[in-house]
Structure formats: C-alpha cells, structure tokens
C-alpha positions in Angstrom: 7.2 -31.0 13.0 7.4 -27.6 14.7 10.1 -25.2 13.5 10.5 -23.4 16.8 10.8 -24.0 20.5 9.2 -20.7 21.3 6.9 -21.7 24.2 4.4 -18.8 23.7 4.1 -19.5 19.9 3.6 -23.2 20.4 1.0 -22.7 23.1 -1.0 -20.3 20.9 -0.8 -22.6 17.9 -1.9 -25.6 20.0 -4.8 -23.5 21.3 -5.9 -22.6 17.7 -5.5 -26.2 16.6 -7.8 -27.3 19.5 -10.4 -24.7 18.3 -10.2 -25.3 14.5 -9.5 -29.1 14.7 -7.4 -29.7 11.5 -6.8 -33.2 10.2 -3.1 -32.4 10.0 -0.7 -29.5 10.6 2.1 -28.6 8.2 4.8 -26.1 9.1 6.0 -24.0 6.2 9.8 -24.1 6.2 10.3 -21.9 3.1 12.2 -24.6 1.2 11.7 -24.8 -2.6 11.0 -28.5 -2.4 8.0 -28.0 0.0 6.7 -25.0 -2.0 6.9 -26.9 -5.2 5.0 -29.8 -3.8 2.3 -27.4 -2.6 2.1 -25.8 -6.1 1.7 -29.2 -7.7 -1.0 -30.1 -5.1 -2.8 -26.8 -5.8 -2.8 -27.4 -9.5 -4.2 -31.0 -9.0 -6.9 -29.6 -6.7 -7.9 -26.9 -9.3 -6.9 -24.1 -6.9 -4.5 -22.6 -9.4 -3.7 -23.2 -13.1 -0.2 -23.4 -14.4 0.5 -20.9 -17.3 2.7 -21.4 -20.3 6.1 -22.3 -18.8 8.1 -20.7 -21.6 6.2 -17.4 -21.8 5.4 -17.1 -18.1 7.8 -19.5 -16.2 6.6 -20.3 -12.7 3.4 -18.3 -13.1 -0.1 -19.4 -12.1 -3.7 -18.2 -12.4 -6.2 -18.3 -9.6 -9.9 -17.3 -9.5 -11.6 -16.3 -6.3 -15.3 -16.7 -5.4 -17.2 -14.1 -7.3 -18.3 -12.4 -4.1 -14.7 -12.3 -2.7 -12.9 -9.9 -5.0 -11.7 -6.9 -2.8 -11.1 -5.6 0.7 -14.3 -5.4 2.7 -13.9 -2.2 4.7 -17.4 -2.5 6.2 -16.4 -5.9 7.6 -13.0 -4.7 8.9 -12.8 -4.2 12.7 -10.4 -2.7 15.2 -11.2 -4.4 18.6 -9.5 -2.3 21.3 -10.8 -2.0 24.8 -12.4 1.4 24.4 -14.5 2.4 21.4 -13.1 6.0 21.4 -9.6 4.6 20.8 -10.7 3.2 17.5 -12.1 6.5 16.5 -14.9 7.6 14.1 -13.1 6.2 11.0 -12.9 2.6 12.1 -15.5 -0.1 12.9 -15.3 -1.3 16.5 -16.5 -4.2 18.6 -15.5 -5.0 22.2 -12.7 -7.6 22.2 -14.6 -10.1 24.4 -17.7 -9.9 22.2 -15.6 -10.4 19.0 -13.6 -13.3 20.4 -16.8 -15.0 21.4 -18.1 -14.6 17.8 -14.8 -15.8 16.3 -14.6 -18.9 18.6 -18.1 -19.9 17.6 -17.4 -19.5 13.9 -14.0 -21.2 14.0 -15.0 -24.2 16.1 -14.1 -27.1 13.8 -13.3 -24.8 10.9 -10.4 -27.0 9.8 -12.1 -30.3 10.1 -11.2 -32.4 7.1 -8.6 -29.7 6.2 -4.9 -29.0 6.7 -3.6 -26.2 9.0 -0.6 -24.5 7.4 1.6 -22.7 9.9 3.5 -19.8 8.1 6.3 -18.1 10.1 6.9 -14.8 8.3 8.9 -11.6 8.6 7.9 -8.1 7.7 11.2 -6.4 6.8 14.6 -8.1 6.1 15.1 -10.9 8.6 17.4 -9.7 11.4 16.9 -6.0 10.6 16.2 -3.6 13.5 13.0 -2.8 11.6 11.9 -6.5 11.3 8.7 -7.8 13.0 7.8 -11.5 13.0 4.5 -13.3 12.9 2.7 -16.6 12.4 -0.3 -16.9 10.1 -2.3 -20.1 10.4 -4.4 -20.8 7.3 -6.3 -23.6 5.5 -5.5 -22.1 2.1 -2.6 -23.2 -0.1 -3.3 -20.0 -2.1 -2.4 -18.0 1.0 0.8 -20.0 1.6 2.0 -19.5 -2.0 1.2 -15.7 -1.9 2.8 -15.2 1.5 5.9 -16.8 0.1 6.0 -14.0 -2.6 4.9 -11.1 -0.4 6.9 -11.8 2.8 10.0 -13.6 3.9 8.9 -17.0 5.3 10.2 -20.2 6.9 12.8 -21.6 9.2 15.0 -18.4 9.2 12.1 -16.5 10.7 11.8 -18.9 13.6 15.5 -18.7 14.2 15.4 -14.9 14.2 12.4 -14.8 16.6 14.0 -17.2 19.1 12.1 -17.0 22.4 10.7 -13.5 21.9 7.0 -13.4 22.8 6.3 -10.2 20.8 5.2 -12.0 17.6 2.0 -11.2 15.7 -0.6 -13.9 15.8 -2.8 -14.5 12.7 -5.6 -17.0 12.0 -7.3 -17.3 8.7 -10.3 -19.7 8.0 -11.9 -19.8 4.6 -15.1 -21.3 6.0 -17.9 -21.1 3.4 -16.8 -17.7 2.0 -20.2 -16.4 3.0 -20.3 -12.9 1.7 -22.3 -11.6 4.7 -20.1 -13.5 7.2 -16.7 -11.9 6.4 -14.7 -10.6 9.3 -11.3 -9.0 9.1 -10.5 -8.3 12.7 -7.5 -6.7 14.5 -6.9 -6.9 18.2 -4.1 -4.3 18.8 -3.7 -5.1 22.5 -3.0 -8.8 21.7 -1.2 -8.3 18.4 -3.7 -10.6 16.8 -5.4 -10.7 13.4 -8.3 -12.9 12.3 -9.7 -13.3 8.8 -12.9 -15.3 8.2 -14.9 -16.2 5.2 -12.5 -14.7 2.6 -9.8 -15.9 0.4 -9.0 -12.5 -1.3 -5.4 -11.3 -0.9 -6.1 -8.0 0.7 -8.1 -9.6 3.5 -6.0 -12.8 4.0 -2.4 -12.0 3.2 -2.2 -10.8 6.7 1.3 -9.4 6.5 0.1 -6.7 4.2 -2.5 -4.1 5.3 -3.6 -6.0 8.4 -0.1 -6.3 10.0 2.1 -3.8 8.2 -0.4 -0.9 8.6 -3.2 -1.5 11.1 -1.3 -3.5 13.8 2.0 -1.8 13.0 0.6 1.7 13.3 -0.3 0.8 16.9 3.2 -0.7 17.5 4.8 2.3 15.9 2.9 4.7 18.2 3.9 2.6 21.3 7.5 2.2 20.2 8.2 5.5 18.6 8.3 4.8 14.9 5.8 5.1 12.0 4.0 2.6 9.7 2.8 4.4 6.6 0.9 3.7 3.4 3.8 5.0 1.3 6.0 4.1 -1.6 9.8 4.6 -1.2 12.0 5.6 -4.2 15.5 6.8 -4.8 16.4 9.4 -7.4 20.0 9.1 -8.7 21.4 12.3 -10.3 24.0 12.4 -13.0 26.8 12.7 -10.3 25.7 9.3 -8.9 24.2 10.6 -5.7 21.0 8.9 -4.7 18.4 10.8 -2.6 15.3 9.1 -1.2 11.7 10.2 -0.7 8.6 8.4 0.5 5.1 9.3 -0.8 1.5 8.7 0.1 -1.4 8.7 -2.4 -5.0 7.5 -2.1 -6.0 4.8 -4.6 -6.2 5.7 -8.3 -3.6 8.4 -8.0 -0.7 6.7 -9.7 1.2 5.4 -6.7 2.7 2.2 -8.3 3.5 4.1 -11.5 5.4 6.7 -9.5 7.2 4.0 -7.5 8.5 2.4 -10.7 8.9 5.7 -12.7 10.9 5.7 -15.9 12.5 9.2 -16.4 11.9 11.1 -19.6 14.4 10.3 -22.4 16.4 13.5 -21.9 16.9 12.7 -18.2 17.9 9.2 -19.0 20.5 10.4 -21.5 21.9 12.9 -18.9 22.3 10.0 -16.4 19.3 10.3 -14.1 17.9 7.0 -12.7 15.0 6.1 -10.4 15.2 3.2 -8.0 12.1 1.5 -6.4 12.5 0.5 -2.7 8.8 -0.1 -2.2 5.5 0.5 -3.9 3.0 0.5 -1.0 4.2 0.5 2.6 7.0 2.2 4.5 8.2 1.6 8.0 10.1 4.7 9.3 12.5 5.0 12.2 14.9 7.7 13.5 18.5 6.7 12.8 21.5 7.2 15.1 22.4 10.2 12.9 19.0 12.0 13.6 17.6 11.3 10.1 14.5 9.4 9.3 15.1 6.0 7.7 12.6 3.8 5.8 12.3 0.1 4.9 9.7 -1.6 2.7 8.5 -4.4 5.0 7.2 -6.4 2.1 9.0 -8.8 -0.3 6.7 -8.6 -3.3 4.2 -6.5 -5.2 0.4 -7.0 -4.9 -0.6 -4.9 -7.8 -3.8 -4.1 -9.7 -3.6 -5.7 -13.1 -6.1 -3.7 -15.3 -4.4 -0.7 -16.8 -0.9 -2.1 -16.2 0.9 -2.1 -19.6 4.2 -1.6 -21.3 3.1 2.0 -21.8 1.7 2.9 -18.4 4.2 0.9 -16.2 6.7 -1.3 -18.0 8.6 -2.1 -14.8 5.5 -3.5 -13.1 4.6 -5.6 -16.2 8.1 -7.0 -16.5 8.0 -7.9 -12.7 5.1 -10.2 -13.5 6.9 -12.3 -16.2 8.0 -15.0 -13.9 7.1 -16.7 -10.5 3.9 -14.6 -10.3 0.4 -15.5 -9.2 -2.4 -13.8 -11.2 -5.8 -13.5 -9.5 -9.1 -12.8 -11.4 -7.5 -11.9 -14.7 -8.6 -13.5 -18.0 -7.0 -16.6 -19.5 -6.0 -16.4 -23.2 -6.9 -19.9 -24.2 -4.9 -20.0 -27.4 -1.5 -19.2 -25.7 -2.2 -20.2 -22.0 -1.2 -16.8 -20.9 -3.1 -13.9 -19.2 -4.8 -10.8 -20.4 -6.6 -7.8 -18.8 -8.2 -4.6 -19.9 -5.6 -1.9 -20.7 -2.8 -4.5 -21.1 -2.7 -3.9 -24.9 -5.1 -3.0 -27.6 -5.5 -6.6 -28.9 -7.6 -8.7 -26.7 -7.5 -12.5 -27.3 -10.1 -13.8 -29.8 -11.2 -16.4 -27.2 -10.6 -16.3 -23.5 -11.9 -17.5 -20.2 -13.0 -14.5 -18.1 -12.3 -14.0 -14.4 -15.5 -15.9 -13.5 -14.4 -18.9 -15.5 -16.8 -18.3 -18.4 -16.0 -18.2 -22.1 -15.3 -14.6 -23.3 -14.9 -12.9 -26.6 -14.1 -9.2 -27.3 -17.6 -8.4 -28.6 -19.1 -9.1 -25.2 -20.1 -6.2 -23.0 -18.5 -7.8 -19.9 -15.0 -7.3 -18.6 -12.6 -10.2 -19.2 -10.7 -9.4 -16.0 -12.2 -8.1 -12.7 -11.4 -4.3 -12.3 -9.6 -5.2 -9.0 -7.8 -8.3 -10.4 -4.3 -8.7 -9.1 -0.8 -9.9 -9.6 1.5 -11.1 -6.8 5.0 -10.7 -8.1 8.4 -11.0 -6.4 10.1 -7.6 -5.9 13.4 -9.0 -7.1 11.8 -9.3 -10.6 11.6 -5.5 -10.9 14.1 -4.0 -13.3 14.5 -0.8 -11.2 14.6 -2.5 -7.8 16.9 -0.5 -5.5 20.2 -2.1 -4.6 19.2 -1.0 -1.0 16.0 -3.0 -1.0 17.5 -5.5 1.5 19.5 -2.9 3.5 18.6 -3.8 7.2 19.1 -0.2 8.2 16.8 1.2 5.6 17.3 4.3 3.4 17.5 7.9 4.6 14.4 9.9 3.7 15.0 13.5 2.6 11.4 14.4 1.4 7.9 13.2 2.2 5.3 13.7 -0.5 1.5 13.7 -0.2 -0.9 13.8 -3.2 -4.4 13.5 -4.3 -6.6 13.9 -7.4 -8.0 17.5 -7.6 -9.3 19.1 -10.7 -8.8 22.7 -9.7 -7.9 23.4 -6.1 -4.4 21.9 -5.4 -1.5 23.2 -7.5 1.0 20.9 -9.3 3.4 21.1 -6.3 3.9 23.0 -3.1 6.1 22.6 0.0 5.0 23.0 3.6 6.7 25.6 5.7 7.8 23.2 8.5 7.1 19.8 10.0 3.8 20.8 11.7 2.5 22.5 8.6 3.5 19.3 6.7 1.4 17.2 9.1 -1.5 19.6 8.4 -1.0 19.2 4.7 -1.1 15.4 5.1 -4.1 15.5 7.4 -6.2 17.4 4.8 -5.2 15.1 1.8 -8.2 14.6 -0.5 -9.3 13.3 -3.9 -12.3 14.0 -5.9 -14.4 11.1 -6.9 -14.1 10.2 -10.6 -16.7 8.5 -12.8 -15.1 5.1 -11.9 -16.2 5.5 -8.3 -19.8 4.9 -7.3 -21.9 8.0 -6.6 -21.5 11.6 -7.6 -18.5 12.9 -9.6 -16.3 15.6 -8.0 -17.2 14.9 -4.4 -14.2 15.6 -2.1 -13.1 12.5 -0.1 -10.6 13.2 2.6 -8.0 10.5 3.1 -5.4 11.7 5.6 -1.9 10.5 4.7 -3.8 7.9 2.5 -4.3 6.0 5.8 -8.1 6.3 6.2 -8.8 2.5 5.8 -5.5 1.4 7.4 -4.9 3.4 10.6 -5.4 1.0 13.5 -6.5 3.6 16.0 -8.1 7.1 16.3 -7.1 9.3 13.4 -6.6 12.4 15.5 -4.2 10.4 17.8 -2.4 9.4 14.7 -1.9 13.0 13.7 -0.6 13.7 17.2 1.9 10.8 16.7 3.1 12.5 13.6 3.6 15.8 15.5 5.4 13.9 18.3 7.7 12.1 15.8 8.7 15.5 14.4 10.2 16.4 17.8 12.4 13.2 17.6 13.8 13.8 14.2 16.8 16.1 14.4 17.1 16.3 10.6 13.5 16.4 9.4 12.6 15.5 5.8 10.8 18.4 4.1 7.1 17.8 3.3 5.4 18.4 -0.1 2.1 18.0 -1.8 1.6 17.2 -5.5 -1.4 17.1 -7.8 -0.8 15.5 -11.2 -4.6 15.8 -12.0 -5.4 19.5 -12.6 -7.8 19.8 -15.6 -8.7 22.4 -18.1 -12.2 23.7 -18.7 -12.9 20.7 -21.0 -11.9 18.3 -18.3 -8.6 17.2 -19.9 -5.5 16.7 -17.7 -3.0 19.6 -18.2 0.1 18.0 -16.8 1.4 14.9 -18.8 2.1 12.8 -15.7 3.8 9.4 -15.7 7.5 9.7 -16.4 7.3 13.5 -16.6 6.5 13.6 -12.9 10.3 13.3 -12.6 10.5 17.0 -13.4 8.6 17.8 -10.3 10.5 15.3 -8.2 13.8 16.9 -9.2 12.6 20.3 -7.9 11.4 18.6 -4.7 14.8 17.1 -4.1 16.6 20.4 -4.8 14.3 22.0 -2.2 15.0 19.2 0.3 18.7 20.0 0.0 18.2 23.8 0.0 19.7 24.0 -3.5 16.9 26.2 -5.0 14.7 29.1 -4.0 10.9 29.2 -3.9 8.0 31.6 -3.7 6.1 32.0 -0.5 2.3 31.8 -1.1 -0.9 31.6 1.0 -0.6 27.8 1.1 3.1 27.2 1.3 6.3 27.4 -0.8 6.0 27.0 -4.6 8.4 26.7 -7.5 9.2 29.7 -9.7 7.9 28.7 -13.1 11.4 28.8 -14.6 12.6 26.3 -12.1 10.6 23.3 -13.4 12.3 21.9 -16.5 9.9 21.9 -19.5 12.4 20.8 -22.2 10.8 18.3 -24.6 7.3 19.0 -23.2 4.4 20.7 -25.2 3.6 23.0 -22.2 4.3 26.7 -22.1 5.6 28.7 -19.1 2.1 30.3 -18.9 0.4 26.9 -18.7 2.8 25.9 -16.0 2.1 29.1 -14.2 -1.6 28.3 -14.3 -0.8 24.8 -12.9 1.0 26.4 -10.0 -1.9 28.9 -9.5 -3.6 29.2 -6.1 -7.3 30.3 -6.5 -8.1 32.0 -3.2 -11.9 31.5 -3.6 -11.5 27.8 -4.1 -9.1 27.6 -1.1 -11.5 29.5 1.1 -14.1 26.8 0.2 -11.4 24.2 0.9 -10.7 25.7 4.4 -14.4 25.5 5.2 -14.4 21.8 4.2 -11.3 21.1 6.3 -13.0 22.7 9.4 -16.0 20.5 8.8 -13.8 17.4 8.5 -11.9 18.2 11.6 -15.2 18.5 13.5 -15.7 14.8 13.0 -12.8 14.2 15.4 -14.1 16.4 18.2 -11.7 17.9 20.7 -9.1 15.3 19.9 -7.7 17.3 16.9 -4.2 18.5 17.9 -4.1 22.2 18.6 -1.1 22.6 16.3 -3.3 21.5 13.3 -6.1 23.9 14.3 -3.5 26.7 14.5 -2.3 25.7 10.9 -5.9 26.0 9.7 -6.3 29.4 11.4 -3.1 30.5 9.6 -4.4 29.2 6.2 -7.7 31.1 6.6 -5.8 34.2 7.6 -3.5 34.0 4.6 -6.5 33.7 2.3 -8.2 36.9 3.5 
C-alpha cells in the first residue's frame, strides 16, 4: 500500500516496477514492527547475523561479496547533457546512452524478488534544509542501513506532499558482477542508479550520491553549498559554543576530529567538544547574514579498522547498540566483532570478513581494511544538542587540511574569503605507504570533494566565490596540517585530542580575539599563542611546525599552476590572482 498520493512519485515508481518486474512491492513506513520483521527475515535468509544481544544489543554482522568492498570511482558517472559540464575529474556518459544501458540491465532485475520503496529525508524532516527522496531497492541490507543513516518512512511522505522535486533512486543488486558496476547520477533529472553492488558507499544513496554529488548541483542552482565536511561545536569555560566545519581527504583524521575529546587540562577547565556531523555539511546563508550548517545524515558510516578506545572512544561507544557491522571479523567465542587496531588482543579463533576461519598467527587480515560500521548518531556520547536543529548551527570558521610531511605548517589563516577559496582549491595530501604506488606523491583533492563534486571542479570553485558575496558575515578560513614529520619520518605534533589546542586558536581568530603574524602564505599564530601546557613540545619545536620553507612553497606554487592547467580557461580569475600573489610573496 503506497504511503503517498504524490502523482509524480507514484508514476515514477510504477515505471520502475514495470521495468524491474518485482514479485511484490513493500513500502517502508519506518515503524519498528516492520523493521523488526525485516531484521528477522534477513537473519533467516543469512543476509545478516545477530550478535550477542547482551554485549551488542540490536547489532548485526554482514559480509559483502569479496569483490564489492569499497566505492568504485572508475564506475561512477555524472551524466549531464554536455561532457564539459562534468569536467575532467568526473567520468561522463551522455544521459540517453546511459539510460539505454540501464534499461537493458534492469529489465526484469527484480523478478522473483521484492521491491522495497524507501521514502527518506536528508536533513531533519520539515527543516528548510531538508531534501526528500525515494530509493527503490531489492536489498534488505540497504533498507536496514538507510534506516540508520537517514530519516525514513511515512513522515517523509507527509512532509513531501505533492512536491515533484524529490530525488529518484534505483538500486538493483543484479549478479554483483565486478565489471558491471554502475553508480550513476543524472543531475538534470535528480536521479541516481546503482547497479551490481551492495556495498554501502555505492548503494546507500542518501550518502555521497545524493548528499554530495546531486546536492552539489542543487546547491549551485539554489544558492547553497553541499560539502564533504564535519561540523563541530567548541564550548568554552563560559559556556559559549562556537561552530566550525572542516574538510579533510581520507586518512587525515576527520572522524577523530569530529568526535574529539579535549586534553585533560582543557576538560578540567570546562572545555567541551560537540559533534554535529562527521562527514557531510549542507550550508545556507541565514536571515542574519551568517552561514548555517546542518548534517543531512542521521548516522555514522565509519571505517572500523583503527577505531579503538584509544583513537576514538566516542566512535567506538556509538557502535555498542543498534549498529550494522560490515566485513569485520566475528569473534566466535563471544559472538561479538573484532578488527585490526581495536585492541591488542585479537580473538584466539574468529571468522574473517570473507567467512573463513581465522587465527592471529595467519598472515591475512581478519577484517577488511575498508570494513564499516553503520551506527545511529544518537548513540554518540558527544552528539550536539543542536543535531536536530532545523535551522542548523552558525559557522564561524571553515578548516581545510591535508597530510603533508614538510610543506604546510601546523596552521595558517587565509587573508579573506577569496584567498580561503584558493587555499581550499589547492588542498593536497602526500601518498603514504598504505596507498598504492609511490610514497610522497602529492595528490590534490580540492575541498576534499574530488570524488564527490557533481559537476566541473572549476565551476565549483566559482560557486564558492559567488557564495562569498552572499554571506554578510563570512566565516574565516584556515588550513591545518597535523602530519609534519621530522627527518626520521616521525610525526612532530601529537594530534588526536591535542588538536584542540589549534582549534582554540582558530576560534579566537574567528572572533578577532587574538593577533597573528602575516607571512608569505597567510596569517599564522605567534608561537606563544598556542597552548603547550602538558605537552612534551618546546616553543622552538612549535616554531619549526609553523615554519614556511620558501623553497618548498615555490615548488608547491609550480605544482598548483600545473594542477590548475588541467581545468583550462575555466579556472576563476580570482584564484589565478591568488596564485600570482603567492608566487610574488615567495620571491
């Protein structure tokens, strides 16, 4: 029984049903009774395994196909009318050609299967930020994960009403053929299609597909921003909470920062950190001329390996109930989960992520390096009381960061909005041993949006510049680098909770409460203005962390010019002017 009378939605769903030919259609109403029945069915069918109900209440383990364990960027397409609008960083196919391919692949895809219709909201239902969609899927796993990651059910249909501006999503598992995967976005039609995958990043369409690739297009058309950013609030001892959003490429500690626990001295003094979001921010200009952000998601889709009570206790605690673990190891003696980096005592006997017996003396990993947990945000001990605020939270600072061994200093501030956009556009990380290929190669990832921007990257930079003109009270923009190394390759800055020391300086700058030093690349702290109490770091060492090596930056400027050349004459003139300024300052 349909949950809506929305004619456009019903017509599209009927059309997809005629194509995929399901045996039955079930609308997901969001009720606990329905979800519980689906969990039971998934356990009976071997899709998920229930874990120990006392140690991990409401938690389940799922294993994907061994060739379906991560996002597939080479199979991810932006299908807009003109190839140049997708830009050089996206894969493109003409919409008509892609629709033809999809129709052939999806013909009868649900025969003998059930079509689940999931009405879902990105953002609190009824919020001015909220956007609504329907995902059609033949996967109970997707239904159960979407229930954690988004707001689903009847309330979404009620909020949508007759509005035709919903996002259309089709997911077909098909045969999970590793060479036949397609993750496809049609910005003009607000449509997403995922084929031959059942991995979360490809098929939980509310996440990167909708909240970034489609939403970045919507934001450009409607005058707001969809960004790959965490959102956090810093509460000072007076009780004031100030908010920042921050973008980091993968492996740069984004989730750890989103759930940061302040150093002991700070906690005793009354400082607190509140997590509003760990991955995605939608930003709009408020009536007061400030920039406001909401986290459009409802849960965390986190990487399990390395998550521990030491590295990120708040994330680990978030997974203790009502969580779905994917591709982690099963500890057979306790019917709980384990992964590398969780603790130093692996289970004596386990079932690995492929479903094979595993013991610690084997030279294989128990959990897949990209194994995941899907956990409700409300489980997070430091979840912000403003998490459900329909108006969002006011952003006073925007932070960019990357992983650089020598070039970027610990922190610097841009001189103004345009310079800040430049700083975001040149964001980069050096490859580590964990990544395939050579170590130390600079990979540019502008605003950490390289795989997620749904249109031409240079047009996206232009949108940032245009947004700056609309924000009367602009957040100040900063760059951080927790990863400077000494000559032996050891990290100099302790990172983790101690990053709070840098955030406190950032917030003081955002509110004009502290002075800074003007350098060739931007404003930097005076060494005495970063609190080192309780740290085994001297002022001299801090001074070196803040150092700007002009020779290295001249090389950097060369690399930026080469990178910009990829985007031809579309690079905004304001950014080229900032690059000229940088080169001049380095003479």
